C-alpha positions in Angstrom: 103.6 129.9 93.8 102.6 126.5 92.4 103.8 123.4 94.4 105.9 120.9 92.7 104.5 117.3 92.8 107.1 114.9 93.9 107.7 111.6 91.9 104.5 112.5 89.8 104.9 109.7 87.3 105.6 107.0 89.9 102.8 108.0 92.3 100.4 108.0 89.3 101.6 104.5 88.3 101.1 103.2 92.0 97.6 104.7 92.1 96.8 103.2 88.8 97.7 100.0 90.2 95.9 100.2 93.2 92.7 101.0 91.0 93.4 97.9 89.0 93.7 95.7 92.1 90.6 97.4 93.7 88.5 96.9 90.6 89.8 93.3 90.2 89.3 92.1 93.7 86.7 94.3 94.9 86.2 95.0 98.7 86.4 92.6 101.7 89.5 90.7 101.3 92.4 90.8 104.0 95.2 93.3 103.5 97.7 90.5 102.5 95.6 89.7 99.4 95.6 93.4 98.2 99.4 93.5 99.1 100.0 90.5 97.0 98.0 91.6 94.0 99.9 95.3 94.1 103.2 93.3 94.0 102.1 91.4 90.9 100.7 94.3 89.1 103.5 96.5 89.7 106.1 94.0 88.8 104.2 93.2 85.8 104.6 96.8 84.8 108.3 96.7 85.4 108.6 98.2 88.8 110.9 97.2 91.5 108.8 96.4 94.5 109.9 96.1 98.3 107.2 94.5 100.4 106.5 95.5 104.1 109.8 97.9 104.2 110.2 98.7 107.9 109.8 102.5 108.6 109.5 104.2 112.0 105.9 105.3 111.0 104.7 105.9 114.6 107.5 108.0 115.5 107.2 110.1 112.2 103.5 110.7 112.9 104.2 111.7 116.4 106.7 114.1 115.4 104.2 115.6 113.0 101.7 116.0 116.0 104.3 117.7 118.1 105.3 120.2 115.3 101.5 120.9 114.9 100.9 121.5 118.3 104.2 123.0 119.6 104.6 120.7 122.3 108.1 119.5 123.2 108.0 115.7 123.9 105.9 112.7 123.3 106.2 109.2 124.4 105.3 106.2 122.3 104.4 103.3 124.7 103.9 99.8 123.3 102.2 97.5 126.0 101.8 94.7 123.2 105.2 93.8 123.0 106.9 90.9 124.8 108.5 93.8 127.1 107.2 97.2 127.5 108.6 99.6 124.7 108.9 103.3 125.3 110.2 105.8 122.6 110.8 109.3 123.4 110.1 111.7 120.5 111.5 115.2 120.8 110.3 118.2 118.9 113.4 120.0 117.9 111.3 122.6 116.1 109.2 123.6 119.0 107.5 126.8 118.7 108.5 129.6 120.8 106.0 130.1 123.6 104.3 133.5 123.8 105.2 135.8 126.6 
């Protein structure tokens, strides 16, 4: 059964903009410069752009690892913050253990 590609046109336009930026700037710049160039290109092409949108990416990545391994719990520990930060991530779709 073929898999439907979600947001096919939009993702094509974003990748196209990324190639335009990459070809224009080349390698070696800080992330900030590529980000600013992407914003310019996408806005020039009539796209609405949100910069540095906050998403709980570490939590989602950890949840993916939990689902893949079947483990029930992970802790994300951030020692670099002003105060220690700990986030519990629970695998609600834990695989049944074999008897």
